[in-house]
C-alpha positions as CSV (number, residue, x, y, z in Angstrom):
1,X,42.1,-34.7,33.4
2,X,41.0,-31.2,33.9
3,X,39.0,-29.0,31.5
4,X,40.7,-28.0,28.3
5,X,41.1,-24.1,28.1
6,X,40.0,-22.0,25.1
7,X,43.0,-20.9,23.4
8,X,44.0,-19.1,20.2
9,X,46.7,-20.2,17.7
10,X,48.7,-17.3,18.8
11,X,48.5,-18.5,22.5
12,X,49.6,-21.9,21.5
13,X,52.6,-20.5,19.5
14,X,53.6,-18.4,22.6
15,X,53.4,-21.5,24.8
16,X,55.5,-23.5,22.4
17,X,58.0,-20.6,22.4
18,X,58.4,-21.2,26.1
19,X,59.8,-24.7,25.2
20,X,62.2,-23.3,22.6
21,X,60.2,-23.8,19.5
22,X,60.7,-21.1,16.9
23,X,58.5,-20.2,14.0
24,X,60.3,-21.3,10.5
25,X,57.6,-21.0,7.9
26,X,53.9,-20.0,7.6
27,X,51.5,-20.9,4.7
28,X,48.3,-19.4,4.9
29,X,47.0,-19.5,8.7
30,X,49.2,-22.5,9.5
31,X,52.6,-21.8,11.2
32,X,55.3,-24.3,11.4
33,X,57.3,-24.3,14.6
34,X,60.7,-26.1,15.0
35,X,63.2,-26.7,17.6
36,X,66.7,-28.4,17.1
37,X,67.9,-30.7,19.9
38,X,71.5,-31.2,21.1
39,X,72.4,-33.8,18.4
40,X,70.9,-32.0,15.5
41,X,67.6,-33.7,15.8
42,X,64.7,-31.5,14.6
43,X,61.2,-31.6,16.3
44,X,58.3,-29.8,14.3
45,X,54.8,-28.9,15.1
46,X,52.2,-27.1,12.9
47,X,49.8,-24.7,14.4
48,X,46.7,-23.0,13.0
49,X,46.7,-19.4,13.9
50,X,43.0,-19.1,14.3
51,X,41.3,-16.8,16.9
52,X,39.8,-19.7,18.7
53,X,40.9,-23.3,18.2
54,X,38.5,-26.1,18.2
55,X,38.6,-28.4,21.2
56,X,39.6,-31.4,19.0
57,X,42.1,-29.3,17.3
58,X,43.7,-28.3,20.7
59,X,43.5,-31.8,22.1
60,X,45.6,-33.0,19.0
61,X,48.1,-30.1,19.4
62,X,48.5,-31.1,23.0
63,X,49.0,-34.8,22.2
64,X,51.5,-34.0,19.3
65,X,53.4,-31.7,21.7
66,X,53.5,-34.4,24.3
67,X,55.8,-36.4,22.0
68,X,58.5,-33.8,22.4
69,X,57.5,-32.2,25.9
70,X,56.7,-34.1,29.2
71,X,53.0,-33.9,29.6
72,X,53.4,-32.6,33.3
73,X,55.0,-29.5,32.0
74,X,52.4,-28.8,29.2
75,X,49.2,-29.5,31.4
76,X,49.2,-26.2,33.2
77,X,49.2,-24.4,29.9
78,X,46.4,-26.3,28.0
79,X,44.2,-27.3,31.1
80,X,42.3,-25.5,33.6
81,X,42.3,-27.8,36.7
């Protein structure tokens, strides 16, 4: 695996918007994103909107997003190879 990029919360939100996730709520600095699939199945992710996300937080967001989006499509956004 390559090296994890340094990303902000807003950058992660922008990446997830590319995959049809839309913001549905925000409480404090945490934004909840959701997309609804063809059969009404909702997929949700929560992203902290910090200036710079810790590597562990970014890795956890990547793993969670991989539940809904193929890893091959997410890698180019999260990792510098």
